[in-house]
N, C-alpha and C positions, 0 to 999 in steps of 0.2 A: 254813980256814973259807970256806964258800960265801957270797959277799957279794951274791948276787942272790935270796935267799929272803925272801919277804914273807908275812906272815899277813894275810889279808883277812877282815873281819868285816862281816856284813850283819845288823844288829840291829833286832828289832821290840820291841814292848812286852812280849810274853810269850814270845819266842823269839829265837835268833840262829843264823845260819848261819856256817860258817867254812871257809876253804881255806888250806892251806899251799902255796905255789907257788914254784917255781924260775923266775924271769923269764927267765933267760938261755936255758934249754932249753924254756921255755913249757910246763912239765909241772906237774900238780898232784901233790903228795906225799901229801896227806891232805885230807880234807874231813869235815864233820860238821854235826849239828844238835842244838841243845839247845832243848827246847820245853816248853810248859806251865809256864813259870816263874811262880811265885807261886800256882800252883793246888795242890790237895791232894797230888798225885804228878806229878812231872816225868818227862821221858824224854830220853834222849840217845842218839845214834848217831854212831859214829866210824868212818870208812872209810879204810883204809890203801891207797894206790894203788901197785901194784908195776909196774915197768918192765922186768922181766926177761923171759925166754922160758919157754915151756912152763908147768909148774905154778907156777913163781915169778911168772908174770905175772897170776895171778888176784888180784883185789882181795879184801881181807878187811874184813868189816863187823862191828862189835861194837855191841851195844845193851844198854841198862840202863834201869830205872825206879827213881826214887828222888826224895826231896823236893828241890826246887830253889826256895827261897824268893825268891831275887832274882838279878840278873845277875851280882853278885860270886860267889856260889856256883856259878853256871852256868859262869863262867870257870875256876873251880877244878876242876869236873867235866871240862872240856875238857883242862885241863892234866894232870890224873890220867890221862885217856885217852891223851894223847901219851906220858906216862911209862911206862904199862902196855903199850900195844900199839904204840907207834912211830908215826912215825919220831921218833927222839930229837930234842928240841928243843936239845940240847947239840951234837950233830954237825950238825944242820940248822938252826942258830939263826937266827931271822928278824932282818933288819937294819932292818925297819920294819914298822909295822902300818897297813894301809890300811882306812878305814871308808867304806862306802856311806852317803851321806846323801842323802835324797830332795830336800829343799828348800834351796837356797842363796839364794833370793830374788835381789835385785839387788846384794847385798853380795859374793857369792862367785862369780867367774867363772873360777876355775882351781882345781886341787888346792891345798890349804892345809894348812900345818903347824899342827896343833892345839895352841893354847896355852889357858890358862884363859879369856882373852878370846874367843878363837875359839869355845870351848865354850859360853860364855854366849851369843854371838850365834847359834849354832845353836839353842840352847834358846829364844831370843826369836823365832826364826822358826818355832816350833811353831804360832803363830797361823795361819800359811798352810798348814801341814801337820800338823794335830793327829793324824792316824792314823799318821804316820811319824816325824817328827823327835823326839818324846819318847822313842821306843824307841831311836833312834840315839843320843841322848844318854846313856841308861842304859848302852848297850853301850860308848860312848866312855869313861865313867867307870870301868866295871869293867875295861876293857882298859888304861887308863892306870895304874890301881892294880896290875894284874897284870904289866904290862910298863913299868914306870916309867922304865927306863933307855933305852928305844927312842923314836925319833921316830914320831909318830902323825899320819897324813895323812887329811884328810877329802876325798873325791872326790864331787862333787855331781852328781845326776841332771840338775839344771837348768843347769849350767855350760855345756855345749855349745851351748845355746840362747841364750846371752847375746848372740849375733851377730844375733838376729832384728831386723829394722828396726822402728822405731816403728809403721809401718802394720800390721805383723803382730802386734805385742804389745799394742796399744792396744784396749781395749773401748770401745764408743761409749755411755759413761755419763758422768755429771757429772765433770768433771776433778778438782774439789776433793774429792769423795767418794772417787774412785779413788786419788788421791794419799795421802789420810789413811789409807786402809786397805790401801795397796799392792796394789791390785786391777789386775792386768794378766795377760797370758798369759806363763807361765814355761816351759812345756814340760818333758817328762820323758823317761825312757829315754835321756837324752843319752849316757850312758856306752856304751850298746849302739850307738846311731846313729854315734857317733864311731869305735868299734871297727870296725864293718862298712864304713863308708864308706872308711876307711883301708885296710882289708883288700882292698877292691874295687880300689882304685888299684894296690896292690901286685901283685894277681892279674893284672890287665890289663897291668901294665908301663907305666902312663901316669901322668903327673903329676897329683896330686890336684887341684891348682888348675885343671886343664883339664876336669875332669868335672862335668857336671850329673847329679846323682843323686836318686833317690827310694828311701828305704829304708822297708820295711814291717816293723815289729817286731810280729809277731802271736803273742801268747800269751794267757793268760787275761787280762792287761792288754795292750792293743794301742795302738799309735801309729804314724803315718806322718810322715816328715820329708823335706822338700825341701832339698837340700844343694847349694850352688853353689860350686865351688872349694874344697870342704873346709868351708865355713861354712853352718850352719843358717840358712835364710831363711824357713822356714815349717814349723810343726809342729801336730799335731792336738790334743795335749793343752794345757790352758790354765793357769788359776789353780790348778787341781787336776788330778790324773790322770783325773777324771771325763769331761771334754770329749772329743769326737772320735768315734772309731770305736765300733761296737758291741762290747762285750767280754763276758768270761765272766759277770760278775755286775754289770757297770757299764752304765748306759744309753747313754753317749755323748751326742751332741748331742740336744737336745730344746728345744721352746718353753718359755722360762722361765715362762710363764703357767701351765703344768701345776703347778708348785709352788704357785702361789696357789690354784688350784682345788682341789688335794688338801688344802691347809691349811684351806680353808673347808668343803669337803663331807665330808671324812674326818676332819677336826679333827686332822690329823697335826701333831706338834710338829717344830721344826727338826731334833731328834735322830732322829726317826722318819723324816723325809724323807731325811735323810743316808743312813740305813741302807737305806731303800727304793731309793735310786738307786744306792748303791755295792755292796749285798750281795745284792738280790734282784731286780735288773733285768738288762738285757742278754739273753744266751742263756738264762740260767736263768729269767727272767721269761717269756720268750717260748715256751720249749719245755719247761721244767721240769728241764733238765740244763744244766750250764755247760761241759762238756767237749766240745770240737769232734769228737772221735772218736765220742761218743755221739750227737751231733747228725747226723753223717754216716750213722751206722748206722741211725738211726731214719728219716732221710729216704729211705734206700734201701729201707727196709721199708714206704714209703708213709705214714709219720706226717705228718699235716697241719701241726701246730704246728712240728714240727722243719724241715719243708720251708719254711714261712714265715720261720722264724728264720734259716735259711741264706740265703734270698733277701734278707732285710733286711740281713744281714751283708755280702753281696756288693754290694748296691746302694750301701751307705755307703762301701765300699772303692773302687768305680769312681768314685764322685763325688769322692772325695779325690784319687785318682790323676789324674783329668782336671784338676781344679783346680790341682794342683801342677805339672803339665806347662805349664799356661797361665802360672803364676807364674814358672816357671823360663825360659819362652820355648823350651821344647823339653827333651829329656831324653836322656842318653846311656846311662845304666844304671838299671834297676829291680831292687832286690834284696829278697828274702824272707828273713826271719830269725826266730828265737825258735821256741818249741814248735810253733805251728801253721804258721808261715811255712816252717819247715825240713822238716816232716813231712806236709803235706797237698798232694798233687798236685792234688786236686779244687779246693781254695781258690785255688791259684795259677792254674790254668787258667780258673776261672770269673772271677777278678778281671780278667784280661787279655782275656777272650773278645771283648769289643766294641771293642778298641782295634786291631783289625787295619787299620782305615782309616788308621792312622798308620804302617803298615808293620811293626808289632810281630808277630813270628811266633814261636810257641812250638814247640819240638821235643817232640812228645808223648811219645816214647820216653824222652828225656832227662829230661823232667819226672817220669815215673813211677819213674825209677831212684832207689834209696835207697843212698847211700854217704856216707861221712864227707868232710869238707872242702868247700872251695868248688867249685861246679860250675856250668857254663853250661847253661841249659835252653832258650835260644832257638836258632833255626836260624842257620846262617852268614850268610844274606841278610836277617836281621832288621834293621830300622833302629835298634832299641834292643837292647842287650845285656841279657838277663835272667838273673839269678843266684840261686842259693841259697847263702846265706853264714851258716854257723854263728856265732852270736854267742858271746862269751866275756867277760862283763862283769867277772868276777872277775880275769882276766888283765889287762884294761885297767885296773882299779883298782890292781892290783899294780904295773903299769908306771909309772902316774903317782905312786904312792906311792914307789916306788923312786927315781924322778927327783927328787922333792922331797927326800927323805931324803939323797941324795947331795950336795946344795947347802946342806943345813941346818947 
């Protein structure tokens, strides 16, 4: 029996993603997506990852459409896919189930074995993450029912940022109001920032505690974190994942009075304002598309709105990088990760273009190169090492879940 296999669940209100991973070999055995839960017709895809050679190395994907009224049925669909298409959950039996949970508040600062009380606490924290935690709770309940004999571990996006100092996490509002409603900066993408910063230390062969790092997690959602000696000391997302950088559909930073203006002049309700800032702002609001590849193509073709959106995006990136260098008192490594960070040479070059005065030098050829794994894109004489580091949040969740399960 393989004692290092973990099933990782990332659940939302109407869908969940899963991966079956062997932590020891750091390989994904299978992955899938169950979506449109609770709608008229659901959909499910299941991919078997092969590690052989030649024809045997080709992944196989299986899809189907069928009614999926709730998460419990969704988990049965997943189990049926494993039984029919493999890999066998008998031969590759998971020893733990790891759950991604977005918001852990100030209660959870490390991966936590899920008990009935922990589940209740995660549910209560939905007031801080109404778009995320309720779906996580549904996934946890369905998974605990399906795998009742396994330890279930919650891994929180916010946990890595529990090391933020008070000056970084405190908003300048009335203290009593902030305390009553638990209003503070929590930060997100912590699992990715932790994985990347630790991977950097291993890649460079240097102690994590010796490094001042800035990690840019740039995807449809985007955040930047300053990491000193392995500890998060500043991060761009705040009470919710809305604050900070310009994102695919999220506005990032803006004057709070804008909400008051829209409420008065457009008669927008809180729910409408929430949807406006989270789902129709950012690059989508500026250029009409949210995918950075489309933005870059339109900019290249001379599209004005796309060019402005790109410039706004880069302007915000540079502002945060400069600010975090100041907060750290210098920087040893700047890393780019996630979909945009790993795949857009243009974004990386533009973000660092004005930092030459600090001695940061990008190797243009290395920056354009596309290959797997961590790679250096700065020149040998650059004062700061610049890296592209593929993130793997599922592997990090699996690692943490396995560690907790082994001592449970």
